[in-house]
Each structure stands twice: as C-alpha cells, then as structure tokens.
Backbone as CSV, one residue per row, in Angstrom:
resi,resn,N_x,N_y,N_z,CA_x,CA_y,CA_z,C_x,C_y,C_z
1,MET,-22.416,5.924,-2.547,-21.625,5.298,-3.445,-22.448,4.615,-4.471
2,THR,-22.136,4.741,-5.688,-22.767,4.092,-6.778,-21.882,2.928,-7.380
3,LEU,-22.559,2.160,-8.183,-21.871,1.040,-8.866,-20.653,1.565,-9.578
4,ASP,-20.887,2.677,-10.277,-19.819,3.303,-11.114,-18.660,3.672,-10.198
5,ASP,-19.026,4.266,-9.077,-17.920,4.704,-8.072,-17.065,3.455,-7.723
6,ALA,-17.807,2.387,-7.336,-17.107,1.203,-6.913,-16.110,0.632,-8.044
7,ARG,-16.790,0.579,-9.283,-16.037,0.056,-10.505,-14.854,0.956,-10.626
8,THR,-14.946,2.195,-10.589,-13.848,3.094,-10.999,-12.801,3.007,-9.923
9,ALA,-13.144,2.852,-8.629,-12.175,2.729,-7.635,-11.434,1.339,-7.778
10,LEU,-12.091,0.304,-8.046,-11.501,-0.990,-8.297,-10.504,-0.925,-9.414
11,ILE,-10.859,-0.345,-10.531,-10.053,-0.277,-11.723,-8.812,0.469,-11.356
12,GLY,-8.944,1.661,-10.684,-7.863,2.501,-10.284,-6.916,1.867,-9.384
13,VAL,-7.377,1.118,-8.435,-6.434,0.484,-7.528,-5.722,-0.713,-8.232
14,LEU,-6.421,-1.481,-9.028,-5.752,-2.461,-9.759,-4.658,-1.969,-10.641
15,LYS,-4.948,-0.871,-11.362,-3.846,-0.284,-12.228,-2.693,0.168,-11.424
16,ASP,-3.025,0.715,-10.291,-2.012,1.224,-9.456,-1.088,0.168,-8.778
17,ILE,-1.740,-0.881,-8.430,-0.911,-2.132,-7.821,-0.037,-2.645,-8.931
18,GLN,-0.586,-2.848,-10.147,0.313,-3.405,-11.147,1.513,-2.551,-11.593
19,ALA,1.095,-1.154,-11.470,2.250,-0.182,-11.897,3.326,-0.185,-10.743
20,ARG,2.844,-0.120,-9.498,3.828,-0.172,-8.356,4.640,-1.406,-8.361
21,SER,4.024,-2.570,-8.784,4.748,-3.835,-8.913,5.642,-3.925,-10.094
22,GLY,5.670,-2.918,-11.003,6.404,-2.989,-12.189,5.838,-4.006,-13.247
23,LEU,4.575,-4.255,-13.125,3.938,-5.123,-14.038,2.992,-4.421,-14.956
24,GLY,2.790,-5.015,-16.115,1.937,-4.388,-17.127,0.411,-4.631,-16.637
25,CYS,-0.422,-3.797,-17.260,-1.885,-3.822,-17.024,-2.621,-3.704,-18.302
26,PRO,-3.259,-4.805,-18.625,-4.158,-4.637,-19.876,-5.267,-3.776,-19.567
27,PRO,-5.981,-3.357,-20.684,-7.224,-2.480,-20.416,-8.237,-3.361,-19.586
28,LEU,-8.814,-2.625,-18.590,-9.782,-3.257,-17.610,-11.113,-2.647,-17.761
29,ASP,-12.139,-3.554,-17.873,-13.551,-3.085,-17.826,-14.368,-4.018,-16.945
30,GLY,-15.577,-3.756,-16.830,-16.437,-4.586,-15.938,-16.428,-6.039,-16.057
31,SER,-16.163,-6.541,-17.226,-16.086,-7.930,-17.421,-14.824,-8.662,-17.114
32,ALA,-13.748,-7.887,-16.821,-12.398,-8.408,-16.567,-12.508,-9.164,-15.190
33,VAL,-11.833,-10.347,-15.115,-11.637,-10.975,-13.846,-10.143,-10.903,-13.453
34,PRO,-9.885,-9.928,-12.508,-8.514,-9.632,-12.244,-7.572,-10.691,-11.886
35,PRO,-7.927,-11.678,-11.103,-6.967,-12.752,-10.837,-6.502,-13.605,-12.087
36,LYS,-7.446,-13.609,-13.157,-7.107,-14.337,-14.322,-6.342,-13.419,-15.277
37,LEU,-6.557,-12.137,-15.224,-5.999,-11.176,-16.199,-4.768,-10.541,-15.804
38,LEU,-4.520,-10.299,-14.580,-3.467,-9.584,-14.076,-2.281,-10.456,-13.461
39,GLU,-1.134,-10.267,-14.037,0.060,-11.004,-13.626,0.395,-10.838,-12.233
40,LYS,0.643,-11.834,-11.381,0.929,-11.954,-10.014,-0.163,-11.233,-8.998
41,PHE,-1.424,-11.174,-9.621,-2.447,-10.660,-8.755,-3.251,-11.930,-8.257
42,ASP,-2.743,-12.179,-6.956,-3.382,-13.513,-6.329,-3.867,-13.172,-4.981
43,SER,-4.311,-14.224,-4.243,-4.922,-14.042,-2.982,-3.941,-13.434,-1.997
44,THR,-2.685,-13.389,-2.203,-1.736,-12.666,-1.284,-1.905,-11.156,-1.363
45,VAL,-2.335,-10.653,-2.556,-2.337,-9.279,-2.846,-3.885,-8.771,-2.574
46,TRP,-4.818,-9.571,-2.665,-6.291,-9.202,-2.607,-6.619,-8.464,-1.296
47,PRO,-6.115,-8.807,-0.058,-6.580,-8.096,1.099,-6.040,-6.613,1.059
48,ALA,-4.806,-6.437,0.541,-4.311,-5.032,0.432,-5.132,-4.339,-0.572
49,ALA,-5.350,-4.998,-1.695,-6.191,-4.227,-2.664,-7.555,-3.887,-2.113
50,ALA,-8.199,-4.802,-1.418,-9.510,-4.472,-0.775,-9.416,-3.310,0.170
51,THR,-8.366,-3.223,0.918,-8.118,-2.147,1.742,-8.097,-0.714,1.101
52,LEU,-7.294,-0.777,-0.047,-7.038,0.450,-0.796,-8.408,0.915,-1.456
53,VAL,-9.089,-0.032,-1.952,-10.480,0.347,-2.571,-11.366,0.936,-1.459
54,ALA,-11.348,0.344,-0.232,-12.164,0.851,0.736,-11.781,2.263,1.116
55,ARG,-10.506,2.519,1.278,-9.980,3.824,1.528,-10.294,4.792,0.430
56,LYS,-10.250,4.359,-0.845,-10.450,5.234,-1.926,-12.017,5.698,-1.948
57,LEU,-12.900,4.744,-1.495,-14.313,4.934,-1.465,-14.719,5.606,-0.123
58,GLY,-13.833,5.570,0.860,-14.227,6.175,2.161,-15.234,5.253,2.965
59,VAL,-15.076,3.954,2.760,-15.887,2.952,3.454,-15.176,2.030,4.061
60,LYS,-15.793,1.058,4.838,-15.177,-0.080,5.487,-15.704,-1.344,4.820
61,ILE,-14.899,-2.211,4.329,-15.375,-3.517,3.724,-15.215,-4.608,4.817
62,PRO,-16.166,-5.180,5.421,-15.847,-6.225,6.349,-14.774,-7.207,5.905
63,ALA,-14.100,-7.712,6.892,-12.954,-8.645,6.557,-13.521,-9.984,5.991
64,ASP,-14.716,-10.319,6.369,-15.213,-11.640,5.791,-15.744,-11.491,4.441
65,VAL,-15.678,-10.347,3.743,-16.159,-10.158,2.419,-15.057,-10.237,1.398
66,HIS,-14.966,-11.157,0.646,-13.900,-11.398,-0.349,-14.313,-10.774,-1.658
67,ILE,-13.846,-9.472,-1.881,-14.366,-8.821,-3.108,-13.849,-9.403,-4.359
68,PHE,-12.854,-10.226,-4.436,-12.441,-10.808,-5.726,-12.939,-12.217,-5.863
69,GLY,-13.711,-12.840,-4.886,-14.240,-14.123,-5.077,-13.150,-15.187,-4.682
70,GLY,-13.507,-16.376,-5.038,-12.524,-17.459,-4.859,-12.656,-18.115,-3.411
71,GLU,-13.488,-17.546,-2.586,-13.576,-18.037,-1.182,-14.024,-19.455,-1.227
72,ASN,-13.329,-20.395,-0.539,-13.708,-21.817,-0.330,-13.910,-22.428,-1.666
73,GLY,-13.058,-22.051,-2.633,-13.030,-22.706,-3.919,-14.199,-22.137,-4.871
74,GLY,-14.876,-21.036,-4.358,-15.971,-20.426,-5.120,-15.320,-19.775,-6.422
75,PRO,-16.205,-19.259,-7.310,-15.751,-18.593,-8.577,-15.043,-17.257,-8.242
76,LEU,-14.144,-16.883,-9.123,-13.522,-15.600,-9.136,-14.530,-14.634,-9.733
77,LEU,-14.452,-13.403,-9.311,-15.528,-12.349,-9.734,-14.993,-11.446,-10.783
78,THR,-15.911,-10.948,-11.617,-15.552,-9.920,-12.549,-15.594,-8.602,-11.795
79,ILE,-14.918,-7.524,-12.355,-14.901,-6.274,-11.794,-16.329,-5.860,-11.442
80,ASP,-17.242,-6.006,-12.349,-18.760,-5.541,-12.069,-19.288,-6.387,-10.907
81,GLN,-18.979,-7.621,-10.864,-19.516,-8.391,-9.720,-18.933,-7.886,-8.394
82,SER,-17.666,-7.632,-8.424,-16.915,-7.150,-7.220,-17.556,-5.798,-6.819
83,ALA,-17.712,-4.918,-7.737,-18.309,-3.581,-7.382,-19.676,-3.792,-6.861
84,LYS,-20.561,-4.757,-7.348,-21.810,-4.866,-6.784,-21.695,-5.442,-5.371
85,LEU,-20.757,-6.293,-5.116,-20.545,-6.825,-3.814,-20.142,-5.763,-2.800
86,ILE,-19.151,-4.827,-3.213,-18.835,-3.708,-2.432,-19.840,-2.805,-2.006
87,CYS,-20.752,-2.549,-3.087,-21.958,-1.622,-2.798,-22.955,-2.270,-1.898
88,SER,-23.075,-3.544,-1.836,-23.988,-4.149,-0.975,-23.470,-4.492,0.502
89,LYS,-22.176,-4.580,0.613,-21.534,-4.935,1.832,-20.764,-3.927,2.606
90,ALA,-20.376,-2.849,1.835,-19.539,-1.776,2.476,-20.380,-0.963,3.482
91,GLN,-19.633,-0.542,4.529,-20.301,0.252,5.510,-19.712,1.695,5.514
92,PRO,-20.521,2.750,5.522,-19.936,3.998,5.566,-19.128,4.196,6.839
93,LYS,-18.043,4.854,6.794,-17.103,5.024,7.970,-17.771,5.895,8.919
94,THR,-18.651,6.798,8.654,-19.345,7.616,9.650,-20.313,6.774,10.485
95,LEU,-20.803,5.762,10.012,-21.688,4.922,10.766,-20.928,4.057,11.788
96,ILE,-19.720,3.635,11.250,-18.844,2.833,12.151,-18.308,3.641,13.211
97,LYS,-17.910,4.943,12.998,-17.439,5.850,14.097,-18.573,6.075,15.076
98,ALA,-19.801,6.345,14.615,-20.842,6.597,15.520,-21.199,5.375,16.393
99,ALA,-21.070,4.253,15.924,-21.345,2.977,16.631,-20.245,2.696,17.774
100,ALA,-19.209,3.258,17.506,-17.984,2.889,18.465,-18.015,3.592,19.845
C-alpha cells in the first residue's frame, strides 16, 4: 500500500459517506481536514469511516489508531497526515490471519 493508495481510499470513503448522508462534499485534497470541512463528519462517524477505509485497502487498522486525529484533545489531521498514519499503522490482513 502506498501513500497515494491510502489518500485515494480516504477521499473515496469520505465522498461516499457524505453522499449517503445526503450532504454536500467540497473538493478534497491532501491538505483538507475532514472534520473541519465536511458537514456532520464528527467523532461519531469516524470509526465507521476508518473501517470502510481499512476494507477498501484490504488492511486492518488497530482500534487504538485514530486516523482523523483529535484523540485526547490532540490536533485534527489532514488527509495526507491520515494517509501517512494509515500506512505506518495498518496491518495486512494476510498477516493477521496467519497469526490467528
């Protein structure tokens, strides 16, 4: 998985979530901060979004990895920062199945 793969998956999932919610979606790029830019995209939606991104990429993102930031009052992340985090923390599903 490359940084571009993660970025593309994130943007695709974000657009899909907004469309399914009947909400508009402005143009998204690597510098966008989804919780600041997208209507009703808040911490209640983030876990589902993270799961959808993981499925799209065919990886597992550990539950303690907050791909949109904001954990314990920390800063919210841009799409590029989220993509880098996913690339560094995601685990290939094949390794997870082999370990089980």
